[in-house]
MIKE-753064 format. One record per residue (C-alpha): residue number from 1; x, y, z; residue in one letter; chain. Coordinates in nm, 2 decimals. Layout:
BEGIN
<pt NUM; <X; Y; Z>; a; A>
...
***
This chain:
BEGIN
<pt 1; <-24.13; -18.94; 6.68>; m; A>
<pt 2; <-23.84; -18.76; 6.52>; t; A>
<pt 3; <-23.98; -18.41; 6.58>; r; A>
<pt 4; <-23.86; -18.23; 6.89>; p; A>
<pt 5; <-24.14; -18.23; 7.15>; v; A>
<pt 6; <-24.21; -17.92; 7.36>; v; A>
<pt 7; <-24.47; -17.83; 7.63>; i; A>
<pt 8; <-24.56; -17.46; 7.64>; v; A>
<pt 9; <-24.78; -17.31; 7.91>; t; A>
<pt 10; <-24.97; -16.99; 7.87>; g; A>
<pt 11; <-24.99; -17.08; 7.50>; a; A>
<pt 12; <-25.32; -16.91; 7.42>; s; A>
<pt 13; <-25.19; -16.56; 7.37>; r; A>
<pt 14; <-24.90; -16.32; 7.39>; g; A>
<pt 15; <-24.55; -16.46; 7.43>; i; A>
<pt 16; <-24.68; -16.82; 7.45>; g; A>
<pt 17; <-24.88; -16.80; 7.13>; a; A>
<pt 18; <-24.59; -16.64; 6.95>; a; A>
<pt 19; <-24.34; -16.90; 7.08>; t; A>
<pt 20; <-24.55; -17.20; 6.97>; v; A>
<pt 21; <-24.57; -17.07; 6.62>; r; A>
<pt 22; <-24.19; -17.04; 6.60>; w; A>
<pt 23; <-24.17; -17.40; 6.73>; l; A>
<pt 24; <-24.42; -17.50; 6.46>; g; A>
<pt 25; <-24.20; -17.34; 6.20>; r; A>
<pt 26; <-23.92; -17.56; 6.33>; a; A>
<pt 27; <-24.13; -17.87; 6.28>; g; A>
<pt 28; <-24.18; -17.94; 6.65>; a; A>
<pt 29; <-24.46; -18.12; 6.82>; a; A>
<pt 30; <-24.60; -17.88; 7.07>; v; A>
<pt 31; <-24.83; -17.94; 7.37>; t; A>
<pt 32; <-25.03; -17.62; 7.42>; l; A>
<pt 33; <-25.15; -17.55; 7.77>; v; A>
<pt 34; <-25.38; -17.27; 7.90>; a; A>
<pt 35; <-25.72; -17.24; 8.05>; r; A>
<pt 36; <-25.92; -17.16; 7.74>; s; A>
<pt 37; <-25.97; -17.47; 7.52>; a; A>
<pt 38; <-26.13; -17.27; 7.24>; e; A>
<pt 39; <-25.85; -17.02; 7.20>; v; A>
<pt 40; <-25.59; -17.30; 7.23>; l; A>
<pt 41; <-25.75; -17.48; 6.94>; r; A>
<pt 42; <-25.72; -17.17; 6.72>; d; A>
<pt 43; <-25.35; -17.13; 6.81>; v; A>
<pt 44; <-25.30; -17.50; 6.75>; a; A>
<pt 45; <-25.42; -17.45; 6.40>; g; A>
<pt 46; <-25.16; -17.19; 6.34>; r; A>
<pt 47; <-24.89; -17.42; 6.47>; v; A>
<pt 48; <-24.99; -17.68; 6.22>; e; A>
<pt 49; <-25.01; -17.42; 5.94>; e; A>
<pt 50; <-24.64; -17.35; 6.01>; e; A>
<pt 51; <-24.55; -17.71; 5.98>; g; A>
<pt 52; <-24.56; -17.83; 6.34>; g; A>
<pt 53; <-24.78; -18.08; 6.52>; q; A>
<pt 54; <-25.01; -17.96; 6.80>; a; A>
<pt 55; <-25.17; -18.12; 7.11>; l; A>
<pt 56; <-25.42; -17.91; 7.31>; v; A>
<pt 57; <-25.44; -17.98; 7.68>; v; A>
<pt 58; <-25.65; -17.72; 7.85>; p; A>
<pt 59; <-25.60; -17.67; 8.22>; g; A>
<pt 60; <-25.48; -17.45; 8.51>; d; A>
<pt 61; <-25.11; -17.50; 8.59>; v; A>
<pt 62; <-25.18; -17.40; 8.95>; s; A>
<pt 63; <-25.33; -17.75; 8.99>; q; A>
<pt 64; <-25.10; -18.05; 9.06>; v; A>
<pt 65; <-25.31; -18.30; 8.87>; e; A>
<pt 66; <-25.34; -18.08; 8.57>; t; A>
<pt 67; <-24.96; -18.06; 8.55>; c; A>
<pt 68; <-24.93; -18.43; 8.59>; r; A>
<pt 69; <-25.19; -18.49; 8.31>; h; A>
<pt 70; <-25.01; -18.24; 8.08>; v; A>
<pt 71; <-24.68; -18.44; 8.10>; v; A>
<pt 72; <-24.84; -18.78; 8.09>; d; A>
<pt 73; <-25.06; -18.69; 7.79>; k; A>
<pt 74; <-24.76; -18.54; 7.60>; t; A>
<pt 75; <-24.54; -18.85; 7.65>; v; A>
<pt 76; <-24.83; -19.08; 7.57>; e; A>
<pt 77; <-24.90; -18.90; 7.25>; t; A>
<pt 78; <-24.55; -18.82; 7.12>; f; A>
<pt 79; <-24.34; -19.08; 7.30>; g; A>
<pt 80; <-24.09; -18.83; 7.44>; r; A>
<pt 81; <-24.03; -18.48; 7.57>; l; A>
<pt 82; <-23.74; -18.26; 7.47>; d; A>
<pt 83; <-23.83; -17.93; 7.64>; a; A>
<pt 84; <-24.06; -17.75; 7.88>; l; A>
<pt 85; <-24.14; -17.38; 7.86>; i; A>
<pt 86; <-24.29; -17.25; 8.17>; n; A>
<pt 87; <-24.45; -16.93; 8.04>; n; A>
<pt 88; <-24.79; -16.90; 8.21>; a; A>
<pt 89; <-24.80; -16.62; 8.46>; a; A>
<pt 90; <-25.03; -16.37; 8.64>; v; A>
<pt 91; <-24.94; -16.02; 8.76>; l; A>
<pt 92; <-25.23; -15.95; 8.99>; e; A>
<pt 93; <-25.29; -15.85; 9.26>; p; A>
<pt 94; <-25.16; -15.50; 9.16>; i; A>
<pt 95; <-25.19; -15.37; 9.52>; a; A>
<pt 96; <-24.97; -15.27; 9.81>; r; A>
<pt 97; <-24.89; -15.55; 10.06>; v; A>
<pt 98; <-25.12; -15.39; 10.32>; a; A>
<pt 99; <-25.42; -15.40; 10.09>; e; A>
<pt 100; <-25.34; -15.71; 9.87>; a; A>
<pt 101; <-25.61; -15.97; 9.84>; d; A>
<pt 102; <-25.48; -16.29; 10.01>; v; A>
<pt 103; <-25.64; -16.53; 9.77>; a; A>
<pt 104; <-25.51; -16.35; 9.46>; a; A>
<pt 105; <-25.16; -16.33; 9.62>; w; A>
<pt 106; <-25.16; -16.71; 9.68>; r; A>
<pt 107; <-25.29; -16.78; 9.33>; y; A>
<pt 108; <-25.01; -16.58; 9.17>; a; A>
<pt 109; <-24.75; -16.79; 9.36>; v; A>
<pt 110; <-24.94; -17.11; 9.25>; e; A>
<pt 111; <-24.93; -17.01; 8.89>; v; A>
<pt 112; <-24.59; -16.84; 8.87>; n; A>
<pt 113; <-24.38; -17.07; 9.09>; l; A>
<pt 114; <-24.57; -17.39; 9.19>; l; A>
<pt 115; <-24.69; -17.46; 8.84>; g; A>
<pt 116; <-24.34; -17.46; 8.70>; p; A>
<pt 117; <-24.22; -17.68; 8.99>; f; A>
<pt 118; <-24.51; -17.93; 8.93>; y; A>
<pt 119; <-24.45; -17.95; 8.56>; l; A>
<pt 120; <-24.07; -17.98; 8.60>; t; A>
<pt 121; <-24.11; -18.25; 8.87>; r; A>
<pt 122; <-24.33; -18.47; 8.65>; f; A>
<pt 123; <-24.13; -18.40; 8.33>; a; A>
<pt 124; <-23.78; -18.48; 8.46>; l; A>
<pt 125; <-23.77; -18.85; 8.38>; p; A>
<pt 126; <-23.85; -18.78; 8.01>; a; A>
<pt 127; <-23.63; -18.47; 8.00>; l; A>
<pt 128; <-23.33; -18.66; 8.14>; r; A>
<pt 129; <-23.38; -18.93; 7.88>; a; A>
<pt 130; <-23.38; -18.67; 7.60>; a; A>
<pt 131; <-23.11; -18.45; 7.76>; r; A>
<pt 132; <-23.37; -18.18; 7.73>; g; A>
<pt 133; <-23.43; -17.83; 7.84>; r; A>
<pt 134; <-23.64; -17.63; 8.08>; v; A>
<pt 135; <-23.70; -17.26; 7.99>; v; A>
<pt 136; <-23.85; -17.05; 8.26>; n; A>
<pt 137; <-23.99; -16.72; 8.14>; v; A>
<pt 138; <-23.89; -16.46; 8.40>; s; A>
<pt 139; <-23.89; -16.08; 8.42>; t; A>
<pt 140; <-23.68; -15.79; 8.53>; g; A>
<pt 141; <-23.91; -15.77; 8.83>; a; A>
<pt 142; <-23.75; -16.09; 8.96>; a; A>
<pt 143; <-23.44; -15.87; 9.04>; h; A>
<pt 144; <-23.58; -15.52; 9.06>; h; A>
<pt 145; <-23.88; -15.46; 9.30>; p; A>
<pt 146; <-24.18; -15.26; 9.18>; i; A>
<pt 147; <-24.44; -15.13; 9.43>; a; A>
<pt 148; <-24.77; -15.31; 9.42>; a; A>
<pt 149; <-24.62; -15.61; 9.24>; w; A>
<pt 150; <-24.52; -15.81; 9.55>; s; A>
<pt 151; <-24.67; -16.14; 9.45>; a; A>
<pt 152; <-24.53; -16.12; 9.10>; y; A>
<pt 153; <-24.18; -16.00; 9.21>; c; A>
<pt 154; <-24.16; -16.26; 9.48>; a; A>
<pt 155; <-24.28; -16.55; 9.28>; s; A>
<pt 156; <-24.06; -16.47; 8.98>; k; A>
<pt 157; <-23.76; -16.43; 9.20>; a; A>
<pt 158; <-23.83; -16.77; 9.34>; g; A>
<pt 159; <-23.86; -16.91; 8.99>; l; A>
<pt 160; <-23.52; -16.78; 8.90>; h; A>
<pt 161; <-23.36; -16.94; 9.21>; l; A>
<pt 162; <-23.55; -17.26; 9.13>; f; A>
<pt 163; <-23.39; -17.26; 8.79>; t; A>
<pt 164; <-23.04; -17.23; 8.94>; q; A>
<pt 165; <-23.11; -17.51; 9.18>; v; A>
<pt 166; <-23.24; -17.73; 8.90>; l; A>
<pt 167; <-22.93; -17.66; 8.70>; a; A>
<pt 168; <-22.71; -17.78; 9.00>; l; A>
<pt 169; <-22.92; -18.09; 9.06>; e; A>
<pt 170; <-22.98; -18.20; 8.70>; e; A>
<pt 171; <-22.66; -18.21; 8.50>; p; A>
<pt 172; <-22.83; -18.40; 8.21>; d; A>
<pt 173; <-23.07; -18.12; 8.13>; i; A>
<pt 174; <-23.03; -17.74; 8.06>; v; A>
<pt 175; <-23.23; -17.51; 8.28>; a; A>
<pt 176; <-23.25; -17.14; 8.18>; v; A>
<pt 177; <-23.44; -16.83; 8.30>; s; A>
<pt 178; <-23.51; -16.58; 8.02>; v; A>
<pt 179; <-23.61; -16.22; 8.04>; h; A>
<pt 180; <-23.85; -16.16; 7.75>; p; A>
<pt 181; <-23.83; -15.78; 7.76>; g; A>
<pt 182; <-24.11; -15.54; 7.82>; v; A>
<pt 183; <-24.35; -15.71; 7.58>; v; A>
<pt 184; <-24.67; -15.57; 7.42>; d; A>
<pt 185; <-24.91; -15.81; 7.58>; t; A>
<pt 186; <-25.24; -15.80; 7.78>; e; A>
<pt 187; <-25.03; -15.79; 8.09>; m; A>
<pt 188; <-24.89; -15.45; 7.98>; q; A>
<pt 189; <-25.24; -15.33; 7.91>; a; A>
<pt 190; <-25.34; -15.43; 8.26>; l; A>
<pt 191; <-25.06; -15.23; 8.41>; i; A>
<pt 192; <-25.17; -14.92; 8.22>; r; A>
<pt 193; <-25.53; -14.97; 8.33>; r; A>
<pt 194; <-25.48; -15.07; 8.69>; r; A>
<pt 195; <-25.14; -14.93; 8.80>; g; A>
<pt 196; <-25.25; -14.58; 8.89>; e; A>
<pt 197; <-25.30; -14.53; 9.26>; g; A>
<pt 198; <-25.10; -14.85; 9.35>; q; A>
<pt 199; <-24.77; -14.83; 9.16>; m; A>
<pt 200; <-24.55; -14.52; 9.18>; s; A>
<pt 201; <-24.65; -14.24; 8.95>; p; A>
<pt 202; <-24.31; -14.27; 8.78>; e; A>
<pt 203; <-24.35; -14.64; 8.70>; q; A>
<pt 204; <-24.70; -14.59; 8.57>; v; A>
<pt 205; <-24.58; -14.30; 8.35>; a; A>
<pt 206; <-24.29; -14.52; 8.23>; r; A>
<pt 207; <-24.51; -14.80; 8.11>; f; A>
<pt 208; <-24.75; -14.57; 7.94>; r; A>
<pt 209; <-24.47; -14.39; 7.76>; q; A>
<pt 210; <-24.32; -14.72; 7.64>; l; A>
<pt 211; <-24.66; -14.80; 7.47>; k; A>
<pt 212; <-24.71; -14.45; 7.34>; a; A>
<pt 213; <-24.37; -14.43; 7.18>; q; A>
<pt 214; <-24.39; -14.78; 7.03>; g; A>
<pt 215; <-24.10; -14.91; 7.24>; q; A>
<pt 216; <-24.26; -15.23; 7.37>; l; A>
<pt 217; <-24.11; -15.55; 7.24>; v; A>
<pt 218; <-24.32; -15.76; 6.99>; s; A>
<pt 219; <-24.42; -16.10; 7.13>; p; A>
<pt 220; <-24.29; -16.25; 6.80>; q; A>
<pt 221; <-23.94; -16.13; 6.88>; v; A>
<pt 222; <-23.94; -16.25; 7.24>; s; A>
<pt 223; <-24.11; -16.58; 7.13>; g; A>
<pt 224; <-23.84; -16.65; 6.87>; r; A>
<pt 225; <-23.56; -16.63; 7.13>; s; A>
<pt 226; <-23.76; -16.85; 7.38>; i; A>
<pt 227; <-23.83; -17.11; 7.11>; a; A>
<pt 228; <-23.46; -17.11; 7.02>; w; A>
<pt 229; <-23.36; -17.16; 7.38>; l; A>
<pt 230; <-23.60; -17.45; 7.41>; a; A>
<pt 231; <-23.46; -17.63; 7.11>; l; A>
<pt 232; <-23.09; -17.53; 7.12>; h; A>
<pt 233; <-22.97; -17.37; 7.45>; a; A>
<pt 234; <-22.62; -17.50; 7.51>; p; A>
<pt 235; <-22.52; -17.65; 7.84>; a; A>
<pt 236; <-22.30; -17.34; 7.91>; s; A>
<pt 237; <-22.63; -17.15; 7.97>; l; A>
<pt 238; <-22.77; -17.38; 8.24>; s; A>
<pt 239; <-22.85; -17.20; 8.56>; g; A>
<pt 240; <-22.82; -16.86; 8.40>; t; A>
<pt 241; <-23.06; -16.56; 8.35>; f; A>
<pt 242; <-23.05; -16.45; 7.99>; v; A>
<pt 243; <-23.23; -16.18; 7.80>; s; A>
<pt 244; <-23.41; -16.24; 7.48>; f; A>
<pt 245; <-23.19; -15.98; 7.31>; d; A>
<pt 246; <-22.85; -16.10; 7.44>; d; A>
<pt 247; <-22.62; -16.14; 7.13>; a; A>
<pt 248; <-22.57; -16.51; 7.20>; h; A>
<pt 249; <-22.94; -16.57; 7.20>; v; A>
<pt 250; <-23.11; -16.33; 6.95>; i; A>
<pt 251; <-22.84; -16.38; 6.68>; g; A>
<pt 252; <-22.87; -16.76; 6.66>; p; A>
<pt 253; <-23.25; -16.73; 6.70>; a; A>
<pt 254; <-23.27; -16.50; 6.40>; r; A>
<pt 255; <-23.03; -16.73; 6.20>; a; A>
<pt 256; <-23.24; -17.03; 6.29>; t; A>
<pt 257; <-23.59; -16.90; 6.23>; f; A>
<pt 258; <-23.55; -16.58; 6.02>; g; A>
<pt 259; <-23.69; -16.24; 6.08>; e; A>
<pt 260; <-23.98; -16.18; 6.32>; a; A>
***
């Protein structure tokens, strides 16, 4: 296998689906992970149309054995692993701490934080061998609290610190957290539908205004930067929190892949 090999979670839609198409354009072999096998197969077809190779492994990243299987199947199929993109995430429960559903809160932590840990843990031997990369898709909410987002904020803050620790412990790989921007995805639609009465009125109005004024970032633009980081992020970025539109990210990404 001479193609770079990349695992992408949350690959069935939004940022994940955009990212895997850019990876396909780069000729990568991509393992697509999400819960919906049917949708994944459709996205896999687009990856192959772009020139890449696709492996569909449906499953829920909150489950340890799913994560182990994803890594094992990838290495078994392609013989190596060059990068892991931990993109799968859930926002809910959108609720104040006093009213938050306990099971939903736990599940958010399992998907947003434990899933990336499981996958990274199982992928490390192959990533060390390839001197590869881990790209953890983060959010501004990892640093700036938003009312009614306690599970999301806490789990994403944990993911960022996990990235920093990983960079300290694993000098043979590059570990990066990336802020994808405020992206026009189903998560944003959920905020606009469910935020009222839980989030502050100012925050709800802000997110609705971003949509109404066409200011949300395209998944294609964010995905291009994430794909570039997975393939090319230099060692100097290990342990850092970068934004998709930082000049040292978006410029090389555009030069590598072209316009979104």
